[in-house]
N, C-alpha and C positions, 0 to 999 in steps of 0.2 A: 504494500500500500504506500502511496506517495506521502511523504511528510510535508509539513508546511514549507520547508526549505527546498522542496523538490527532490529530496534525496529519498531513496528507498529504505524502509525499515527492515526489509527482508534480509536475513543473514545469508541467504543463498547467493545473492548477487555479489556480496563481498567475498564469500568463500570461493566462489567459482573463479574469481580473478586472482585471489591470493594463493589458493592451494590447488584447486581443481585443474586449471589450465597448465600451470607448471608441471604438475604430476603427470598429466596426460602427455605433455611434450617429452618429458624425460623417458617415459615408458615407450613411446613411439620411436624416439631417436635411438634408444639403446637397442632396439630390435630391427627396425626397418631401415634406418639410415646407415647404421654401422655394418649391418649384414655380416655377422661373425662367420669366419671361414673355418674355424677349428672347433672342436668339441669344448675346449676350455673357454674360448671366446663366447660360444653359445651359452654355456652355463653362467658366465659372468653377466652377459646381456640379460638372460632370464632373471638372474638375481636382482639386477638393477631395476628391471621392469616390475618384478614383484614388490620390491621395496617402494617404488613409486606408487604402486597400487595400494599398498598398506597405508601410506601417507594419505593418499586420496580418500580412502574409506575412513581412516581413523580421524580425519579432521572434519568430516561432514557435520554440519549443524544437526542437532537433535530435533526430531519432530516434537511439537508442542500441541497439546489439545487447544482448541479455539478458546476455551474458557481461561486457560492460563495466559494466552497471548493478550486477551482483553484485560486481564488483571494486571499484567505487566505494563500495558499501555496506560492504564488509569493511574498507576502508582506514581508516574513521573509528573502528573499534572497537579 
Protein backbone atom coordinates (compact mmCIF):
# COMPACT_ATOMS: atom_id res chain seq x y z
CA UNK A 1 0.00 0.00 0.00
CA UNK A 2 1.32 3.46 -0.81
CA UNK A 3 2.32 5.60 2.10
CA UNK A 4 1.73 9.36 2.30
CA UNK A 5 5.31 9.92 1.10
CA UNK A 6 4.62 7.80 -1.98
CA UNK A 7 6.81 5.00 -0.63
CA UNK A 8 5.61 1.44 -0.31
CA UNK A 9 5.11 -0.07 3.12
CA UNK A 10 5.49 -3.55 1.73
CA UNK A 11 8.61 -5.32 2.95
CA UNK A 12 8.66 -7.37 -0.27
CA UNK A 13 9.75 -4.45 -2.44
CA UNK A 14 12.71 -3.63 -0.23
CA UNK A 15 13.61 -7.29 0.19
CA UNK A 16 13.55 -8.03 -3.53
CA UNK A 17 16.07 -5.28 -4.29
CA UNK A 18 18.29 -5.84 -1.26
CA UNK A 19 18.42 -9.65 -1.08
CA UNK A 20 16.35 -11.32 -3.79
CA UNK A 21 17.92 -9.86 -6.91
CA UNK A 22 21.57 -10.22 -5.78
CA UNK A 23 20.99 -13.80 -4.62
CA UNK A 24 19.38 -14.75 -7.92
CA UNK A 25 22.22 -13.13 -9.88
CA UNK A 26 24.88 -14.98 -7.87
CA UNK A 27 23.10 -18.30 -8.36
CA UNK A 28 22.69 -17.78 -12.11
CA UNK A 29 26.23 -16.48 -12.67
CA UNK A 30 27.80 -19.34 -10.72
CA UNK A 31 26.17 -21.98 -12.91
CA UNK A 32 25.22 -20.52 -16.29
CA UNK A 33 27.86 -17.91 -16.97
CA UNK A 34 30.90 -19.70 -15.54
CA UNK A 35 29.91 -23.09 -17.04
CA UNK A 36 32.26 -25.23 -14.96
CA UNK A 37 34.22 -27.72 -17.08
CA UNK A 38 35.42 -30.07 -14.34
CA UNK A 39 33.67 -32.01 -11.62
CA UNK A 40 35.31 -29.91 -8.91
CA UNK A 41 34.23 -26.71 -10.65
CA UNK A 42 30.68 -28.01 -10.94
CA UNK A 43 30.58 -28.90 -7.24
CA UNK A 44 31.87 -25.45 -6.30
CA UNK A 45 29.36 -23.74 -8.62
CA UNK A 46 26.53 -25.83 -7.18
CA UNK A 47 27.66 -24.97 -3.64
CA UNK A 48 27.69 -21.26 -4.44
CA UNK A 49 24.26 -21.52 -6.06
CA UNK A 50 22.85 -23.40 -3.06
CA UNK A 51 24.35 -20.81 -0.69
CA UNK A 52 22.70 -18.03 -2.68
CA UNK A 53 19.41 -19.94 -2.57
CA UNK A 54 19.67 -20.29 1.21
CA UNK A 55 20.28 -16.55 1.56
CA UNK A 56 17.35 -15.92 -0.79
CA UNK A 57 14.96 -18.07 1.24
CA UNK A 58 16.37 -17.21 4.66
CA UNK A 59 15.94 -13.47 4.23
CA UNK A 60 12.37 -13.53 2.88
CA UNK A 61 9.93 -11.40 4.87
CA UNK A 62 7.53 -13.40 7.01
CA UNK A 63 3.85 -13.54 6.16
CA UNK A 64 1.69 -11.60 8.59
CA UNK A 65 -2.02 -12.03 9.13
CA UNK A 66 -4.05 -8.99 7.99
CA UNK A 67 -5.05 -8.21 11.59
CA UNK A 68 -1.40 -7.97 12.67
CA UNK A 69 -0.59 -5.65 9.76
CA UNK A 70 -3.47 -3.37 10.72
CA UNK A 71 -2.37 -3.37 14.36
CA UNK A 72 1.18 -2.41 13.39
CA UNK A 73 -0.09 0.31 11.09
CA UNK A 74 -2.24 1.84 13.81
CA UNK A 75 0.53 1.68 16.42
CA UNK A 76 2.62 4.37 14.73
CA UNK A 77 -0.15 6.95 14.55
